C-alpha positions in Angstrom: -10.5 -2.7 -9.6 -11.8 -5.8 -11.7 -9.9 -8.7 -10.2 -10.6 -10.0 -6.6 -9.2 -8.2 -3.9 -5.2 -8.7 -2.5 -5.8 -10.6 0.6 -3.0 -9.7 3.3 -1.5 -12.8 5.5 -2.3 -10.9 8.5 -5.7 -11.2 9.8 -7.5 -8.6 11.9 -10.8 -7.9 13.3 -12.6 -5.5 10.8 -10.6 -6.2 8.0 -11.7 -3.9 5.0 -11.3 -6.8 2.0 -15.0 -6.9 1.3 -15.1 -2.9 1.4 -12.0 -2.6 -0.3 -13.4 -2.0 -4.0 -15.7 0.7 -2.6 -12.7 2.2 -1.1 -10.3 2.0 -3.9 -13.2 3.8 -6.1 -13.4 6.9 -3.8 -9.6 6.9 -4.1 -9.6 7.3 -7.4 -11.7 10.0 -7.9 -8.7 12.2 -6.4 -5.5 13.2 -7.5 -2.8 12.9 -4.6 0.8 12.4 -4.1 1.1 10.3 -1.1 -1.2 8.0 0.9 -1.3 8.5 4.4 -3.1 5.8 6.9 -2.7 6.3 10.9 -4.6 2.9 11.2 -2.8 0.3 8.6 -3.6 -2.7 10.3 -3.3 -5.7 7.9 -2.7 -3.0 5.2 -5.6 -4.5 3.0 -6.5 -1.0 1.6 -2.6 0.1 0.5 -2.0 -3.3 -1.0 -5.2 -2.8 -3.1 -4.8 0.5 -4.1 -0.9 0.4 -4.5 -0.1 3.8 -4.3 3.4 4.9 -5.2 4.1 6.7 -2.0 2.6 6.1 1.5 2.8 6.8 4.9 1.7 3.8 6.9 1.2 3.8 10.6 -0.4 2.0 13.1 0.0 1.8 16.9 0.4 -2.0 16.8 4.1 -2.5 16.9 3.8 -6.1 15.9 2.1 -5.4 12.2 4.3 -2.4 11.6 7.7 -4.3 12.2 6.2 -7.5 10.2 5.9 -5.4 7.1 9.5 -3.5 7.7 10.8 -7.0 8.0 9.5 -7.8 4.4 10.2 -4.5 3.0 14.2 -5.2 4.5 14.0 -8.4 3.4 14.4 -10.2 7.1 11.2 -11.9 6.1 10.4 -13.6 3.0 8.1 -16.1 1.4 10.8 -18.6 1.6 11.5 -18.2 5.3 7.8 -18.1 6.3 7.2 -21.4 4.3 9.9 -23.0 6.0 8.6 -22.0 9.2 5.3 -22.3 9.2 5.6 -26.1 7.5 8.0 -26.8 10.6 6.4 -25.0 13.3 2.4 -26.5 12.0 4.3 -30.1 12.1 5.1 -29.6 15.7 1.4 -27.9 15.9 -0.3 -31.2 14.4 1.7 -33.7 17.1 1.5 -31.1 20.3 -1.9 -29.5 19.5 -2.8 -26.5 22.3 0.3 -27.0 24.1 2.5 -26.1 21.1 0.4 -23.0 20.5 0.7 -21.5 24.1 4.3 -22.6 24.0 4.7 -20.3 20.7 2.6 -17.5 22.6 4.5 -17.5 25.6 7.8 -17.2 23.5 6.2 -14.4 21.5 4.9 -12.5 24.5 8.3 -13.1 25.7 10.5 -12.3 22.7 8.4 -10.6 20.3 9.3 -11.5 16.6 7.7 -11.5 13.0 7.7 -15.2 12.3 5.7 -16.0 15.9 3.3 -13.4 15.5 2.3 -14.5 11.8 2.0 -18.1 13.5 -0.2 -16.9 16.3 -2.4 -14.4 13.9 -3.2 -17.5 11.7 -3.6 -20.3 14.4 -5.4 -18.1 17.1 -9.2 -18.5 18.2 -11.4 -17.3 15.2 -8.5 -14.9 13.5 -8.8 -12.6 16.4 -5.7 -10.0 17.2 -6.1 -9.1 20.7 -3.7 -7.9 23.4 -4.2 -7.4 27.2 -3.6 -3.9 28.7 0.3 -5.2 29.1 0.6 -5.7 25.5 0.7 -9.0 25.8 -1.6 -11.6 23.2 -3.8 -13.2 24.5 -5.9 -14.7 22.1 -6.8 -18.7 22.9 -6.2 -21.5 20.5 -8.3 -22.4 17.5 -8.4 -26.1 18.3 -7.4 -27.2 14.7 -4.2 -29.3 15.3 -4.0 -29.6 11.5 -4.1 -25.8 11.0 -1.2 -25.4 8.7 -1.5 -28.0 5.9 0.4 -27.4 3.0 -2.2 -25.8 0.8 -2.7 -23.5 3.6 1.2 -22.5 3.9 1.9 -22.0 0.3 -1.5 -20.0 0.3 0.1 -17.8 3.3 3.6 -17.7 1.4 2.4 -16.5 -1.8 0.6 -13.5 -0.1 3.8 -12.8 1.3 5.8 -12.9 -2.0 3.1 -10.7 -3.3 4.2 -8.2 -0.7 7.4 -8.6 -1.5 7.0 -7.5 -5.0 5.1 -4.6 -4.0 7.2 -3.3 -1.5 10.4 -3.6 -3.8 8.6 -1.2 -6.6 6.8 0.9 -4.2 7.9 3.9 -1.9 6.0 3.1 1.4 7.3 4.0 4.8 5.8 1.9 8.0 5.9 3.9 11.4 4.8 2.7 14.8 2.8 5.7 16.1 -0.6 6.9 17.8 -2.5 8.3 15.0 -2.3 12.0 16.2 1.5 11.9 15.4 0.9 9.4 11.7 -1.5 13.0 11.0 0.7 15.6 12.3 2.3 16.0 9.0 -0.4 16.3 6.5 -0.1 18.3 3.5 -2.7 19.3 0.8 -1.3 16.5 -1.8 -2.1 13.7 0.6 -4.9 11.6 0.6 -5.6 10.1 4.2 -7.7 6.8 4.6 -8.5 6.4 8.2 -10.0 3.2 9.9 -9.9 3.5 13.7 -11.0 1.0 16.1 -14.7 1.0 16.3 -15.7 2.7 19.1 -18.5 0.5 21.4 -17.6 -2.4 19.1 -13.5 -4.2 19.5 -11.4 -2.1 21.3 -8.6 -4.3 22.3 -7.0 -4.9 19.0 -3.8 -3.6 20.5 -4.6 -0.1 22.5 -7.9 1.0 23.8 -9.9 3.4 21.9 -12.3 6.0 23.7 -14.2 8.9 22.9 -11.5 11.4 23.4 -9.9 9.4 20.6 -12.6 9.5 18.5 -13.0 13.2 19.0 -9.5 13.9 18.5 -9.3 12.4 15.5 -12.7 13.8 14.0 -11.1 17.4 14.8 -7.7 16.8 13.2 -9.3 15.0 10.0 -12.1 18.0 9.6 -9.1 20.2 9.3 -7.1 18.4 7.3 -5.6 20.2 4.1 -6.4 17.3 2.0 -8.9 14.7 1.2 -9.9 11.8 3.8 -12.1 8.8 3.8 -12.8 7.7 7.0 -14.6 3.9 7.7 -16.5 3.4 10.9 -19.9 1.4 11.5 -23.1 3.1 11.4 -25.5 0.5 13.1 -26.6 -3.1 13.3 -29.7 -4.5 14.2 -29.2 -3.3 17.7 -28.3 -0.1 18.0 -26.9 2.9 16.1 -23.6 4.5 16.3 -24.1 7.8 18.6 -20.4 9.1 17.4 -20.9 9.1 14.0 -23.9 11.5 14.5 -22.1 13.4 16.9 -18.5 13.6 15.2 -19.1 13.2 11.5 -22.3 15.2 10.6 -20.8 18.5 9.7 -21.5 20.6 6.6 -19.1 19.2 3.8 -19.0 15.8 4.9 -20.7 13.0 2.8 -21.9 9.9 4.2 -22.3 6.4 2.2 -23.4 3.2 3.7 -22.9 -0.5 3.0 -24.2 -3.5 4.8 -21.0 -5.8 5.9 -21.1 -9.1 7.6 -18.7 -9.8 10.1 -17.4 -13.3 11.0 -16.5 -12.6 14.6 -18.3 -14.1 17.3 -18.0 -17.9 19.2 -20.6 -19.2 17.1 -22.5 -18.1 13.8 -25.6 -17.0 15.6 -23.4 -14.5 17.2 -22.5 -12.9 14.3 -24.4 -10.5 12.8 -24.3 -8.0 9.8 -22.9 -4.5 10.2 -24.2 -1.1 8.0 -20.7 0.4 7.7 -20.1 3.8 7.1 -17.4 5.7 4.9 -17.4 9.3 5.4 -15.5 11.7 2.8 -14.8 15.3 3.1 -15.5 15.5 -1.1 -18.1 14.8 -3.4 -17.5 12.1 -6.2 -17.5 14.6 -9.0 -15.5 12.7 -11.2 -18.0 10.1 -11.8 -20.2 12.7 -13.9 -24.0 13.3 -13.2 -24.9 9.7 -14.7 -22.5 7.6 -13.0 -22.6 9.4 -9.9 -26.4 8.5 -8.7 -25.4 5.0 -10.2 -22.6 4.4 -8.2 -23.9 5.8 -5.1 -26.9 3.8 -5.2 -24.6 0.6 -5.7 -22.6 2.0 -2.3 -25.9 2.2 -0.4 -27.0 -1.3 -1.5 -30.5 -0.2 0.5 -31.3 3.0 1.6 -30.9 4.5 5.2 -31.1 7.3 7.4 -28.2 10.1 6.7 -27.4 11.3 10.5 -29.0 14.7 10.9 -26.9 17.5 9.3 -24.9 15.3 7.1 -24.4 17.0 3.4 -26.2 15.2 0.9 -29.1 13.9 3.2 -32.5 14.4 1.8 -34.7 17.6 2.6 
């Protein structure tokens, strides 16, 4: 992957745009027939891997419907360009009153156009729903949010997705991760990016320690290769669930520093050490390349959780 990552039109906290090269490299070291994601979110990873066949699941029904609508051509770049231009002009004149009008309309009658509008004009690009499933993120207070250049950028992103979905065999499913991972076979490859326990758990449904344990049990017994992304540590604390659930024999841990732009002010936005866990080694890099690749992946030496295969003796 030498070009810039394919950035999707949907924004989510924790989006893996900056890590996608590393995930693609891990995926390319494994032969597989079908890509499976139980937490597909913005779809940034499959849009960059572009496997011929994919099962893409998420509990967020609005994201799944958005991609289904593009796939079935109910949505297209031209329609989205026109909609965002018109609603953007109303936002420029009406400000937050218009934003909350659209939010109320979406929460009453969900649809993909309103979903995209809210996602790109809410505060800090955060995707958050209350326990009743209602979108509750406040306004970004940028009345000129949908400038012609911004609308064109989003429309171009959608056009690229149209082209990808027209030539690839992808299935989108609104499902809990347990259901999404219930049909695994040896020729599959799983990429799992669950909500980060102890971090942001209001993306659509809550995420508990029990959920994390169930996911670990499923993946550690999977008949195929997997890559899991989660958080390792930040300057304040470490992820205890990483040590508890992902430190078994046969698992490999890679870490990388990543900066998330989630926080009301710059001083509340801190770097995060990401962890990528796999159940396979990087044999296809070859002995010399593997060492170099893993050092690049680590970026700076960090301790492995106790018991993780590959940890220094």
